[in-house]
DSSP file (Angstrom, degrees, kcal/mol; ACC not computed):
  #  RESIDUE AA STRUCTURE BP1 BP2  ACC     N-H-->O    O-->H-N    N-H-->O    O-->H-N    TCO  KAPPA ALPHA  PHI   PSI    X-CA   Y-CA   Z-CA
    1    1 A M              0   0    0      0, 0.0     2,-0.3     0, 0.0    41,-0.0   0.000 360.0 360.0 360.0 139.7    3.9   59.3   34.3
    2    2 A T        -     0   0    0      2,-0.1    41,-0.3     1,-0.1     0, 0.0  -0.878 360.0-145.8-120.8 154.8    6.0   56.2   34.3
    3    3 A N  S    S+     0   0    0     -2,-0.3     2,-0.5    39,-0.1    -1,-0.1   0.439  77.4  92.5 -90.4  -2.2    7.9   54.4   31.5
    4    4 A K        +     0   0    0      2,-0.0     2,-0.3    39,-0.0    -2,-0.1  -0.765  48.6 151.1 -96.9 129.1    7.2   51.0   33.2
    5    5 A F        -     0   0    0     -2,-0.5     2,-0.4    37,-0.1    37,-0.2  -0.993  30.4-154.4-150.6 159.8    4.2   48.9   32.4
    6    6 A T  E     +A   41   0A   0     35,-1.6    34,-2.2    -2,-0.3    35,-1.5  -0.995  25.5 168.1-140.7 127.5    3.0   45.3   32.2
    7    7 A Q  E     +A   39   0A   0     -2,-0.4     2,-0.3    32,-0.2    32,-0.2  -0.984  13.8 178.1-142.6 152.8    0.2   44.2   29.8
    8    8 A A  E     +A   38   0A   0     30,-1.8    30,-3.1    -2,-0.3     2,-0.3  -0.988  22.9 122.1-148.6 151.8   -1.4   41.2   28.6
    9    9 A G  E     -A   37   0A   0     -2,-0.3     2,-0.3    28,-0.3    28,-0.2  -0.856  46.9 -71.8-172.9-152.7   -4.3   40.7   26.2
   10   10 A A  E     -A   36   0A   0     26,-2.0    26,-2.6    -2,-0.3     2,-0.4  -0.953  21.1-163.7-136.6 148.6   -5.6   39.2   23.0
   11   11 A Q  E     +A   35   0A   0     -2,-0.3     2,-0.3    24,-0.2    24,-0.2  -0.999  14.5 172.5-132.6 135.3   -5.3   39.8   19.4
   12   12 A G  E     +A   34   0A   0     22,-2.8    22,-3.2    -2,-0.4     2,-0.3  -0.957   5.1 156.6-137.5 157.8   -7.6   38.4   16.8
   13   13 A G  E     -A   33   0A   0     -2,-0.3     2,-0.3    20,-0.2    20,-0.2  -0.994  21.6-152.3-170.1 166.5   -8.0   39.0   13.2
   14   14 A I  E     -A   32   0A   0     18,-2.2    18,-3.8    -2,-0.3     2,-0.4  -0.982   7.5-154.5-147.9 149.4   -9.2   37.6    9.9
   15   15 A A  E     -A   31   0A   0     -2,-0.3     2,-0.5    16,-0.3    -2,-0.0  -0.991   3.8-157.8-135.6 133.6   -8.2   38.1    6.2
   16   16 A I  E     +A   30   0A   0     14,-2.0    14,-2.4    -2,-0.4     2,-0.3  -0.917  23.5 168.7-108.4 121.2  -10.4   37.5    3.3
   17   17 A T  E     -A   29   0A   0     -2,-0.5     2,-0.4    12,-0.2    12,-0.2  -0.904  25.6-150.0-134.3 163.7   -8.5   36.9    0.1
   18   18 A D        +     0   0    0     10,-1.6     9,-3.0    -2,-0.3    10,-0.4  -0.937  22.1 161.4-138.8 111.5   -9.4   35.7   -3.5
   19   19 A T        +     0   0    0     -2,-0.4     7,-0.1     7,-0.2    -1,-0.1   0.117  31.5 127.4-112.2  15.7   -6.8   33.8   -5.6
   20   20 A D    >   -     0   0    0      1,-0.2     3,-0.9     2,-0.0     6,-0.3  -0.657  53.9-147.4 -81.2 125.0   -9.0   32.2   -8.1
   21   21 A P  T 3  S+     0   0    0      0, 0.0    -1,-0.2     0, 0.0     5,-0.1   0.713  98.0  52.2 -66.0 -19.0   -7.5   33.2  -11.5
   22   22 A N  T 3  S+     0   0    0      3,-0.0    -2,-0.0    -3,-0.0    -3,-0.0   0.708  90.5 102.3 -84.5 -23.9  -11.0   33.2  -13.0
   23   23 A S  S X  S-     0   0    0     -3,-0.9     3,-0.9     1,-0.1    -5,-0.0  -0.232  70.8-138.9 -68.6 141.9  -12.5   35.6  -10.3
   24   24 A F  T 3  S+     0   0    0      1,-0.2    -1,-0.1     3,-0.0    -2,-0.0   0.763 108.5  53.5 -70.6 -25.1  -13.1   39.3  -10.9
   25   25 A F  T >  S+     0   0    0      2,-0.1     3,-2.6     3,-0.0    -7,-0.3   0.332  74.4 142.2 -95.9  13.5  -11.7   39.8   -7.3
   26   26 A N  T <  S+     0   0    0     -3,-0.9    -7,-0.2     1,-0.3     3,-0.1  -0.226  72.9  22.6 -51.5 121.6   -8.4   37.9   -8.0
   27   27 A G  T 3  S+     0   0    0     -9,-3.0    30,-2.8     1,-0.3     2,-0.3   0.322  92.1 124.8  98.3 -10.0   -5.7   39.8   -6.0
   28   28 A V  E <   + B   0  56A   0     -3,-2.6   -10,-1.6   -10,-0.4    -1,-0.3  -0.620  33.8 177.0 -85.9 137.1   -8.0   41.4   -3.6
   29   29 A S  E     -AB  17  55A   0     26,-2.5    26,-3.2    -2,-0.3   -12,-0.2  -0.993  14.2-165.9-141.0 145.5   -7.3   40.9    0.3
   30   30 A I  E     -A   16   0A   0    -14,-2.4   -14,-2.0    -2,-0.3     2,-0.5  -0.878   9.5-170.8-133.3  95.9   -9.1   42.4    3.2
   31   31 A P  E     -A   15   0A   0      0, 0.0    22,-1.5     0, 0.0     2,-0.4  -0.744   2.8-175.1 -87.5 127.4   -7.3   42.1    6.5
   32   32 A I  E     +AC  14  52A   0    -18,-3.8   -18,-2.2    -2,-0.5     2,-0.4  -0.976   6.7 175.4-122.1 138.6   -9.1   43.0    9.8
   33   33 A D  E     -AC  13  51A   0     18,-2.7    18,-2.6    -2,-0.4     2,-0.4  -0.999  13.5-173.6-148.2 137.7   -7.5   43.0   13.1
   34   34 A Y  E     -AC  12  50A   0    -22,-3.2   -22,-2.8    -2,-0.4     2,-0.4  -0.995   4.9-172.8-135.9 137.2   -8.3   43.9   16.8
   35   35 A T  E     -AC  11  49A   0     14,-2.4    14,-2.0    -2,-0.4     2,-0.4  -0.975   2.5-178.3-121.2 136.9   -6.0   44.0   19.7
   36   36 A N  E     -AC  10  48A   0    -26,-2.6   -26,-2.0    -2,-0.4     2,-0.4  -0.974   5.5-174.7-133.9 121.2   -7.1   44.6   23.3
   37   37 A L  E     -AC   9  47A   0     10,-3.6    10,-2.5    -2,-0.4     2,-0.5  -0.944  15.9-146.1-118.6 137.5   -4.6   44.7   26.2
   38   38 A Y  E     -AC   8  46A   0    -30,-3.1   -30,-1.8    -2,-0.4     2,-0.9  -0.861  20.0-133.8-102.4 131.6   -5.3   45.0   29.9
   39   39 A G  E     +A    7   0A   0      6,-1.6   -32,-0.2    -2,-0.5     3,-0.1  -0.725  24.9 176.0 -88.1 104.7   -2.7   47.0   31.9
   40   40 A F  E    S+     0   0A   0    -34,-2.2     2,-0.3    -2,-0.9    -1,-0.2   0.891  77.6  11.2 -67.7 -40.8   -1.5   45.4   35.1
   41   41 A T  E    S+A    6   0A   0    -35,-1.5   -35,-1.6     3,-0.1     3,-0.2  -0.956 102.8  45.4-131.7 154.1    0.9   48.1   35.8
   42   42 A G  S    S-     0   0    0     -2,-0.3   -37,-0.1   -37,-0.2   -39,-0.1  -0.501  95.9 -52.0 108.6-175.1    1.5   51.5   34.3
   43   43 A Q  S    S+     0   0    0    -41,-0.3     2,-0.5    -2,-0.2    -1,-0.2   0.732 112.7  61.5 -72.4 -24.8   -0.6   54.5   33.2
   44   44 A Y        -     0   0    0     -3,-0.2     3,-0.1     1,-0.1    -3,-0.1  -0.910  50.7-173.2-115.2 129.1   -3.2   52.7   31.0
   45   45 A K  S    S+     0   0    0     -2,-0.5    -6,-1.6     1,-0.2     2,-0.3   0.605  80.4  25.1 -86.0 -18.8   -5.5   50.0   32.2
   46   46 A S  E     -C   38   0A   0     -8,-0.2     2,-0.4     2,-0.0    -1,-0.2  -0.986  61.4-179.0-145.1 138.5   -6.8   49.2   28.8
   47   47 A V  E     +C   37   0A   0    -10,-2.5   -10,-3.6    -2,-0.3     2,-0.3  -0.972  13.4 170.6-137.0 122.9   -5.3   49.6   25.4
   48   48 A S  E     -C   36   0A   0     -2,-0.4    26,-2.1   -12,-0.2     2,-0.3  -0.923  10.5-175.3-133.5 160.3   -7.2   48.7   22.2
   49   49 A Q  E     -CD  35  73A   0    -14,-2.0   -14,-2.4    -2,-0.3     2,-0.4  -0.949   8.4-159.6-158.7 130.8   -6.6   49.1   18.5
   50   50 A F  E     -CD  34  72A   0     22,-3.2    22,-2.6    -2,-0.3     2,-0.3  -0.947  14.7-179.4-114.2 134.7   -8.8   48.2   15.3
   51   51 A S  E     +CD  33  71A   0    -18,-2.6   -18,-2.7    -2,-0.4     2,-0.3  -0.990   5.7 169.1-132.6 140.5   -7.2   47.9   11.9
   52   52 A A  E     +CD  32  70A   0     18,-2.2    18,-2.7    -2,-0.3     2,-0.3  -0.990   5.1 176.0-145.8 147.2   -8.7   47.2    8.5
   53   53 A A  E     - D   0  69A   0    -22,-1.5     2,-0.4    -2,-0.3    16,-0.2  -0.962  23.5-150.6-144.8 161.8   -7.4   47.3    4.9
   54   54 A I  E     + D   0  68A   0     14,-2.2    14,-1.9    -2,-0.3     2,-0.4  -0.988  27.3 179.2-126.2 125.3   -8.3   46.6    1.5
   55   55 A N  E     -BD  29  67A   0    -26,-3.2   -26,-2.5    -2,-0.4     2,-0.5  -0.947  16.5-158.6-129.0 150.0   -5.4   45.7   -0.8
   56   56 A Y  E     -BD  28  66A   0     10,-2.9    10,-2.2    -2,-0.4     2,-0.5  -0.968   5.5-170.2-128.5 115.1   -5.0   44.8   -4.5
   57   57 A T  E     - D   0  65A   0    -30,-2.8     8,-0.2    -2,-0.5    -2,-0.0  -0.911  32.5-114.2-105.1 136.4   -2.1   42.9   -5.8
   58   58 A F     >  -     0   0    0      6,-2.0     4,-2.8    -2,-0.5     3,-0.4  -0.495  23.2-149.1 -68.7 122.3   -1.9   42.7   -9.5
   59   59 A P  T  4 S+     0   0    0      0, 0.0    -1,-0.2     0, 0.0   -32,-0.1   0.653  86.4  54.2 -76.1 -18.4   -2.2   39.2  -10.3
   60   60 A K  T  4 S+     0   0    0      1,-0.1    -2,-0.0     2,-0.0    -3,-0.0   0.861 125.0  21.6 -76.2 -38.9   -0.1   38.9  -13.4
   61   61 A T  T  4 S-     0   0    0     -3,-0.4    -1,-0.1     3,-0.1    -4,-0.0   0.765  78.8-160.2 -99.6 -36.3    3.1   40.4  -11.9
   62   62 A K  S  < S+     0   0    0     -4,-2.8     3,-0.1     2,-0.2    -5,-0.0   0.608  72.3  92.7  51.3  14.7    2.5   39.8   -8.0
   63   63 A Y  S    S+     0   0    0     -5,-0.2    29,-2.8     1,-0.1     2,-0.5   0.566  71.2  62.6 -98.0 -19.4    5.0   42.5   -7.5
   64   64 A I  E     + E   0  91A   0     -6,-0.3    -6,-2.0    27,-0.2     2,-0.4  -0.938  58.9 179.3-121.3 127.4    2.9   45.6   -7.2
   65   65 A T  E     -DE  57  90A   0     25,-2.8    25,-3.2    -2,-0.5     2,-0.3  -0.981   7.7-172.4-131.5 125.6    0.3   46.2   -4.5
   66   66 A I  E     +DE  56  89A   0    -10,-2.2   -10,-2.9    -2,-0.4     2,-0.3  -0.811  19.9 154.0-104.7 152.4   -2.0   49.1   -3.9
   67   67 A G  E     -DE  55  88A   0     21,-1.7    21,-2.6    -2,-0.3     2,-0.4  -0.995  35.5-136.0-170.6 167.1   -4.2   49.4   -0.8
   68   68 A V  E     -DE  54  87A   0    -14,-1.9   -14,-2.2    -2,-0.3     2,-0.3  -0.979  27.0-174.5-130.2 139.5   -6.1   51.7    1.6
   69   69 A S  E     -DE  53  86A   0     17,-2.4    17,-2.5    -2,-0.4     2,-0.4  -0.980  12.2-160.4-144.3 155.4   -6.0   51.1    5.4
   70   70 A Y  E     -DE  52  85A   0    -18,-2.7   -18,-2.2    -2,-0.3     2,-0.4  -0.990   7.2-175.2-133.5 139.7   -7.6   52.5    8.6
   71   71 A V  E     +DE  51  84A   0     13,-1.4    13,-3.1    -2,-0.4     2,-0.3  -0.992   2.5 179.6-134.7 141.3   -6.4   52.2   12.1
   72   72 A D  E     +DE  50  83A   0    -22,-2.6   -22,-3.2    -2,-0.4     2,-0.3  -0.994  43.5  38.4-144.3 129.7   -8.3   53.5   15.2
   73   73 A G  E    S-DE  49  82A   0      9,-2.0     9,-2.1    -2,-0.3     2,-0.3  -0.834  93.8 -25.5 129.2-169.5   -7.1   53.2   18.9
   74   74 A R  E     - E   0  81A   0    -26,-2.1     2,-0.3    -2,-0.3     7,-0.2  -0.656  62.6-111.9 -82.8 138.6   -4.0   53.5   20.8
   75   75 A D     >  -     0   0    0      5,-2.7     4,-2.9    -2,-0.3     5,-0.2  -0.524  24.4-138.0 -66.2 128.2   -0.6   52.8   19.1
   76   76 A L  T  4 S+     0   0    0     -2,-0.3    -1,-0.2     1,-0.2    -2,-0.0   0.547  97.9  40.5 -70.8 -12.5    0.7   49.7   20.7
   77   77 A N  T  4 S+     0   0    0      3,-0.1    -1,-0.2     0, 0.0    -2,-0.0   0.777 131.3  20.2-104.5 -34.3    4.2   51.0   21.0
   78   78 A T  T  4 S-     0   0    0      2,-0.2    -2,-0.2     0, 0.0     3,-0.1   0.543  88.1-136.6-108.0  -9.7    3.7   54.6   22.1
   79   79 A F     <  +     0   0    0     -4,-2.9     2,-0.3     1,-0.2    -3,-0.1   0.725  53.4 145.9  51.7  30.0    0.1   54.4   23.5
   80   80 A E        -     0   0    0     -5,-0.2    -5,-2.7     1,-0.0    -1,-0.2  -0.764  56.8-111.1 -91.7 144.8   -0.7   57.7   21.7
   81   81 A M  E     +E   74   0A   0     -2,-0.3     2,-0.3    -7,-0.2    -7,-0.2  -0.484  45.6 179.2 -76.4 144.9   -4.4   57.8   20.5
   82   82 A Q  E     -E   73   0A   0     -9,-2.1    -9,-2.0    -2,-0.1     2,-0.4  -1.000  33.1-171.2-148.2 150.9   -4.6   57.6   16.7
   83   83 A K  E     -E   72   0A   0     -2,-0.3     2,-0.5   -11,-0.2   -11,-0.2  -0.942  33.5-176.7-132.1 107.3   -7.2   57.6   13.9
   84   84 A L  E     -E   71   0A   0    -13,-3.1   -13,-1.4    -2,-0.4     2,-0.5  -0.931  20.6-173.6-123.7 119.9   -5.1   56.9   10.7
   85   85 A Y  E     +E   70   0A   0     -2,-0.5     2,-0.4   -15,-0.2   -15,-0.2  -0.921  16.3 180.0-110.4 133.9   -6.0   56.7    7.1
   86   86 A K  E     -E   69   0A   0    -17,-2.5   -17,-2.4    -2,-0.5     2,-0.4  -0.966  24.2-158.6-134.2 149.4   -3.4   55.5    4.7
   87   87 A V  E     -E   68   0A   0     -2,-0.4     2,-0.3   -19,-0.2   -19,-0.3  -0.995  29.3-165.4-117.6 128.7   -3.1   54.9    1.0
   88   88 A T  E     -E   67   0A   0    -21,-2.6   -21,-1.7    -2,-0.4     2,-0.4  -0.774  24.5-164.7-120.9 152.3   -0.2   52.6    0.1
   89   89 A L  E     -E   66   0A   0     -2,-0.3     2,-0.4   -23,-0.2   -23,-0.2  -0.975  16.3-169.4-130.8 124.4    1.9   51.4   -2.8
   90   90 A G  E     -E   65   0A   0    -25,-3.2   -25,-2.8    -2,-0.4     2,-0.4  -0.950   4.7-176.4-115.3 131.9    3.9   48.2   -2.3
   91   91 A V  E     -E   64   0A   0     -2,-0.4     2,-0.3   -27,-0.2   -27,-0.2  -0.993  11.0-154.1-128.5 128.9    6.6   47.1   -4.8
   92   92 A K              0   0    0    -29,-2.8   -29,-0.0    -2,-0.4    -2,-0.0  -0.735 360.0 360.0 -91.0 143.0    8.5   43.8   -4.4
   93   93 A Y              0   0    0     -2,-0.3    -1,-0.1     0, 0.0   -30,-0.0   0.247 360.0 360.0-146.8 360.0   12.0   43.4   -5.9
């Protein structure tokens, strides 16, 4: 196993948001992302990761966000396989 690697690839994503103050979904965002890397050197010839989330930012304050997210694939830093579910609370100050 080596710590040296060379990779290149592509990353694509989309984020669906609603900022219409009169909409029922105001404050909702849905980011979706996919990364695929080809390994020129190193242990892995292909590294891919998919992630998706649903977040809600309280429209009146815009300082508090709650969300759930899902990640599946290899961690892009450590290359460990992961299937990760998270519930998050974000506070801006």
